[in-house]
C-alpha positions as CSV (number, residue, x, y, z in Angstrom):
1,M,-11.6,114.3,-71.5
2,M,-9.5,111.2,-72.3
3,G,-6.9,113.6,-73.9
4,G,-6.5,115.4,-70.5
5,L,-6.3,112.2,-68.6
6,K,-3.7,110.9,-71.1
7,R,-1.5,114.0,-70.6
8,K,-1.8,113.6,-66.8
9,F,-1.3,109.8,-66.5
10,G,0.3,108.8,-69.8
11,D,-0.6,106.1,-72.3
12,N,-1.4,103.5,-69.7
13,I,-4.5,105.3,-68.4
14,H,-6.6,102.1,-68.7
15,M,-4.1,100.2,-66.5
16,K,-4.3,102.9,-63.9
17,I,-8.1,103.2,-63.9
18,L,-8.7,99.4,-63.8
19,P,-7.6,99.0,-60.2
20,V,-9.9,101.8,-59.1
21,I,-12.8,100.2,-60.9
22,L,-12.1,96.8,-59.4
23,L,-11.7,98.4,-55.9
24,L,-15.1,100.1,-56.2
25,S,-16.7,96.9,-57.5
26,S,-15.3,95.0,-54.5
27,F,-16.6,97.6,-52.1
28,Q,-20.1,97.4,-53.6
29,S,-20.0,93.6,-53.1
30,W,-18.8,93.9,-49.5
31,A,-21.4,96.6,-48.8
32,R,-24.2,94.3,-50.1
33,S,-23.0,91.5,-47.9
34,Q,-23.1,93.7,-44.8
35,T,-26.9,94.2,-45.1
36,N,-28.5,94.5,-41.7
37,L,-31.4,92.3,-41.0
38,K,-34.7,93.9,-40.2
39,P,-35.5,93.4,-36.5
40,F,-37.6,90.4,-35.5
41,V,-41.0,91.4,-34.3
42,T,-43.9,89.1,-33.5
43,D,-47.6,89.7,-33.1
44,Y,-47.9,86.1,-32.2
45,C,-51.1,84.6,-33.7
46,T,-51.9,87.6,-36.0
47,A,-55.5,88.6,-35.3
48,Y,-56.3,85.2,-33.9
49,V,-56.6,83.9,-30.3
50,E,-53.5,82.6,-28.6
51,G,-55.2,80.2,-26.3
52,T,-58.4,79.3,-24.6
53,R,-60.4,81.4,-22.1
54,E,-58.9,79.3,-19.3
55,Q,-55.4,79.4,-20.7
56,P,-55.2,82.6,-22.9
57,N,-51.5,82.0,-23.9
58,L,-51.7,78.2,-24.5
59,W,-50.3,78.1,-28.0
60,K,-48.8,81.7,-28.1
61,H,-45.3,80.2,-28.1
62,C,-46.1,78.2,-31.3
63,C,-47.1,81.4,-33.1
64,E,-43.9,83.1,-32.0
65,E,-41.8,80.3,-33.4
66,H,-43.7,80.4,-36.7
67,D,-43.2,84.2,-36.9
68,L,-39.5,83.6,-36.3
69,Y,-39.3,81.1,-39.2
70,F,-41.3,83.5,-41.3
71,W,-38.9,86.3,-40.6
72,A,-35.8,84.2,-41.5
73,G,-37.3,82.7,-44.6
74,G,-35.8,80.0,-46.9
75,S,-37.1,77.7,-49.5
76,L,-40.8,76.8,-50.2
77,D,-40.1,73.4,-48.5
78,D,-38.8,75.3,-45.5
79,R,-42.1,77.4,-45.5
80,K,-44.2,74.2,-45.6
81,T,-42.2,72.7,-42.8
82,S,-42.7,75.9,-40.7
83,D,-46.4,75.7,-41.2
84,L,-46.5,72.1,-40.3
85,R,-44.4,72.8,-37.2
86,L,-47.0,75.4,-36.2
87,K,-49.8,72.9,-36.6
88,T,-47.9,70.2,-34.6
89,C,-47.0,72.6,-31.8
90,V,-50.7,73.7,-31.4
91,E,-51.8,70.1,-31.5
92,K,-49.4,69.3,-28.7
93,T,-51.3,71.7,-26.5
94,G,-54.4,69.6,-27.0
95,A,-56.1,72.1,-29.2
96,R,-56.5,69.8,-32.3
97,T,-59.4,71.8,-33.9
98,Q,-57.5,75.1,-33.4
99,A,-54.4,73.5,-34.9
100,V,-56.3,72.6,-38.1
101,L,-57.9,76.1,-38.2
102,I,-54.6,77.9,-37.7
103,Y,-52.8,75.6,-40.3
104,T,-55.5,76.3,-42.8
105,A,-55.3,80.0,-42.2
106,V,-51.5,80.2,-42.7
107,S,-51.7,78.0,-45.8
108,I,-54.4,80.2,-47.4
109,G,-52.6,83.3,-46.2
110,G,-49.5,82.2,-48.0
111,S,-51.4,81.9,-51.3
112,S,-53.3,85.1,-50.9
113,P,-52.7,87.9,-53.4
114,I,-52.9,90.4,-50.5
115,R,-49.4,91.0,-49.2
116,F,-48.3,92.7,-46.0
117,K,-44.6,93.5,-45.8
118,T,-44.2,92.2,-42.3
119,K,-46.1,89.0,-43.1
120,Q,-44.0,88.0,-46.1
121,W,-41.9,84.8,-46.0
122,G,-38.3,86.0,-45.3
123,H,-39.1,89.6,-44.5
124,A,-35.9,89.9,-42.5
125,W,-34.1,90.6,-45.8
126,E,-34.5,93.7,-47.9
127,G,-34.9,92.8,-51.6
128,R,-34.2,89.1,-51.2
129,Q,-36.0,86.7,-53.5
130,R,-38.6,84.7,-51.7
131,Y,-38.5,80.9,-51.4
132,V,-34.8,80.5,-52.0
133,S,-32.8,78.4,-49.5
134,L,-30.7,80.5,-47.1
135,T,-27.0,80.5,-47.8
136,E,-24.5,79.6,-45.1
137,D,-23.7,83.3,-44.8
138,E,-27.3,84.3,-44.4
139,T,-27.8,81.5,-41.8
140,S,-24.8,82.8,-39.9
141,K,-26.3,86.3,-40.0
142,I,-29.7,85.1,-38.6
143,I,-27.9,83.2,-35.8
144,Y,-25.7,86.2,-35.0
145,H,-28.8,88.4,-34.9
146,L,-30.6,86.0,-32.5
147,D,-27.5,85.9,-30.3
148,T,-27.2,89.7,-30.1
149,H,-30.9,90.8,-30.2
150,N,-34.2,89.8,-28.9
151,Q,-33.1,89.3,-25.3
152,E,-36.7,88.7,-24.2
153,M,-37.0,85.6,-26.5
154,S,-36.6,82.3,-24.8
155,A,-33.3,80.5,-25.1
156,D,-35.1,77.3,-26.1
157,L,-36.8,79.0,-29.0
158,K,-33.5,80.5,-30.2
159,Q,-31.8,77.2,-29.9
160,S,-34.6,75.4,-31.8
161,L,-34.3,77.9,-34.7
162,K,-30.5,77.6,-34.8
163,E,-30.8,73.8,-34.9
164,Q,-33.4,73.9,-37.7
165,L,-31.3,76.4,-39.7
166,N,-28.1,74.3,-39.3
167,S,-30.0,71.1,-40.3
168,R,-31.2,72.9,-43.5
169,L,-27.5,73.6,-44.3
170,D,-26.5,70.0,-43.5
171,S,-29.2,68.6,-45.9
172,K,-27.9,70.5,-48.9
């Protein structure tokens, strides 16, 4: 085969093929960087009550925020911070006992050998290693996704996540 290529392209066949190989390699890197995020979907407090009988949605917003952090992912410290934010948010509603129960459940759930794809830390990303800090590029993609999708999500929640993500970058 090389003989046929040599006759067609001359002795510098390697110098002519090299740019093609480099171009293909660059395209593969670019294509990987264009990975679309999986859409953000929440089930709020995953098989748990979202409030009291009198106020059935009392801490529902806390669970939505936690699901959003879970979707985006990040380091193990980011995960622990997310779980503590959930606990604090539920406590602020006055439901201190529920806050402890929910916090305990998410802590145990994170250590469970049973894994659900949509309940994995950082499940927005296909094939991304868990518990690794988000890069600046990944953070930008999450923020862009929030700005262009999930129109029903509250502006305050989106802004809160953006601020948290940017503060993670600032602390590096």
